[in-house]
Each structure stands twice: as C-alpha cells, then as structure tokens.
C-alpha positions as CSV (number, residue, x, y, z in Angstrom):
1,M,58.2,34.4,-50.6
2,Q,56.2,36.6,-48.3
3,Q,53.8,35.1,-45.8
4,K,52.8,38.1,-43.8
5,Q,49.8,37.3,-41.7
6,N,47.1,39.8,-40.5
7,S,47.6,40.0,-36.7
8,R,44.0,41.2,-36.1
9,L,42.7,38.1,-37.9
10,G,45.0,35.8,-35.9
11,I,43.9,37.4,-32.6
12,A,40.2,37.1,-33.6
13,R,40.7,33.5,-34.5
14,Y,42.3,32.8,-31.2
15,R,39.5,34.6,-29.3
16,A,36.8,32.8,-31.2
17,R,38.3,29.4,-30.7
18,A,40.2,29.4,-27.5
19,A,39.2,32.3,-25.3
20,D,36.7,30.2,-23.3
21,S,39.1,27.4,-22.8
22,L,40.9,27.7,-19.4
23,A,42.4,24.2,-19.9
24,W,44.0,25.3,-23.2
25,V,45.5,28.5,-21.6
26,A,46.8,26.5,-18.6
27,K,48.4,23.9,-20.9
28,S,50.0,26.6,-23.1
29,T,51.4,28.3,-20.0
30,E,52.7,25.0,-18.6
31,L,54.5,24.3,-21.9
32,T,55.9,27.8,-22.2
33,N,57.4,27.4,-18.7
34,L,58.9,24.1,-19.7
35,I,60.4,25.6,-22.8
36,L,62.1,28.2,-20.7
37,K,63.6,25.4,-18.5
38,A,64.7,23.0,-21.2
39,S,68.3,22.1,-20.7
40,D,69.1,20.3,-23.9
41,L,68.1,20.5,-27.6
42,V,66.1,17.3,-27.6
43,S,63.9,18.4,-24.6
44,F,63.6,21.9,-26.1
45,E,62.4,20.5,-29.4
46,T,60.0,18.0,-27.9
47,I,58.3,20.7,-25.8
48,L,58.4,23.2,-28.6
49,L,56.6,20.8,-31.0
50,E,54.0,20.0,-28.3
51,H,53.3,23.7,-27.9
52,E,53.1,24.1,-31.7
53,Q,50.6,21.3,-32.0
54,L,48.5,22.7,-29.1
55,V,48.2,26.1,-30.8
56,A,47.5,24.5,-34.2
57,S,44.7,22.5,-32.7
58,A,43.3,25.5,-30.8
59,L,43.3,27.7,-33.9
60,D,42.4,25.0,-36.4
61,L,45.4,25.7,-38.5
62,E,48.2,23.6,-39.9
63,C,51.7,23.8,-38.4
64,A,54.2,25.9,-40.4
65,K,56.5,22.9,-40.7
66,D,53.7,20.8,-42.3
67,L,52.8,23.6,-44.7
68,Y,56.2,24.9,-45.8
69,F,59.1,22.9,-44.3
70,A,58.0,19.2,-44.2
71,D,61.5,18.0,-45.1
72,Y,63.3,20.1,-42.5
73,W,65.4,18.1,-39.9
74,G,64.8,20.3,-36.8
75,A,61.8,21.7,-35.0
76,I,59.8,24.7,-36.3
77,K,57.6,26.9,-34.1
78,S,55.3,29.5,-35.6
79,L,55.5,33.0,-34.2
80,G,53.8,36.3,-35.0
81,A,50.2,36.0,-36.0
82,W,50.8,32.3,-36.2
83,G,51.2,30.8,-39.6
84,G,53.8,32.7,-41.5
85,D,55.2,35.9,-40.1
86,F,58.2,34.4,-38.3
87,V,59.3,30.9,-37.2
88,L,61.7,29.8,-34.6
89,V,63.8,26.8,-35.8
90,T,66.2,24.5,-34.1
91,S,69.1,22.7,-35.8
92,D,71.8,20.3,-34.9
93,K,73.6,21.2,-38.1
94,S,75.9,24.1,-38.8
95,R,74.6,27.6,-39.2
96,S,75.6,27.7,-42.9
97,Q,73.7,24.4,-43.6
98,T,70.7,25.6,-41.7
99,A,70.7,29.0,-43.4
100,Q,71.2,27.4,-46.8
101,Y,68.0,25.2,-46.3
102,F,65.9,28.3,-45.8
103,N,67.7,30.3,-48.5
104,D,66.8,27.5,-50.9
105,K,63.2,27.9,-49.9
106,G,63.3,31.6,-50.6
107,Y,63.8,32.9,-47.1
108,S,66.8,35.2,-47.0
109,V,66.4,36.6,-43.4
110,F,68.0,34.2,-41.0
111,L,69.0,35.3,-37.5
112,D,70.8,32.9,-35.2
113,Y,70.6,32.8,-31.4
114,N,73.6,35.1,-30.9
115,E,72.2,37.7,-33.2
116,L,68.9,37.8,-31.2
117,I,70.3,37.9,-27.7
118,L,71.5,41.2,-26.2
119,K,75.1,40.7,-25.1
120,A,76.1,42.5,-21.9
C-alpha cells in the first residue's frame, strides 16, 4: 500500500494555510521542544498527539491515525509531506506485535528506535 505524498504540494498547502500564523509556528515549536524533553512514554504520546492535531488543523487534513490506523493502540505522528510518506509510532507492546499490526495493514517497512539511532 503506497501512500507517497507530493512534498511540493504539502509545502504549498502549509504556506497557503499557515505561513501568516505566528501563533501556529510558536505553538508548533513549543510542542516540538516538549517532545524532545519528554521523559516517559505517556508524556511523549500526549505531546506527539497534540502536535499531530495542530498540524492537521493548520493544513486542514485528517490525521494518519484517523485515516489508516484507527484501531492502533499507540500514538501515530505523520512525517514527510504529512499524510502518508512516513509515520512515527509508539507502542507499549513488543516489537513483533507492533510490526505484525503494520504488516497486516500492508506496510512491510518497520524500523524500530535502535535501527534509526546511530550507535557510537
């Protein structure tokens, strides 16, 4: 199931809807900084979802979780052009259970935290 989004269209949509909103940019920055400082999964998910809803509202788009993964147990944050390229997901279940959920939905690429972080 391919959901590749056109980055140019995503950027144009952002510019048309949010470029003049300093309040939106400030709130987005605040939430991004809070995400970086989250010290537990529940806090991380709460802030991540607030950021996802802020972006959805600013771009007048539905959240990826609502569109594709409504029955998923963790948080889902759209990445890329916003709306299908990539998602960041959280889970309190095992890697195999989480990967199986997405495999069952037709998504075979699944990278966990340790695969994405450069180890020194």
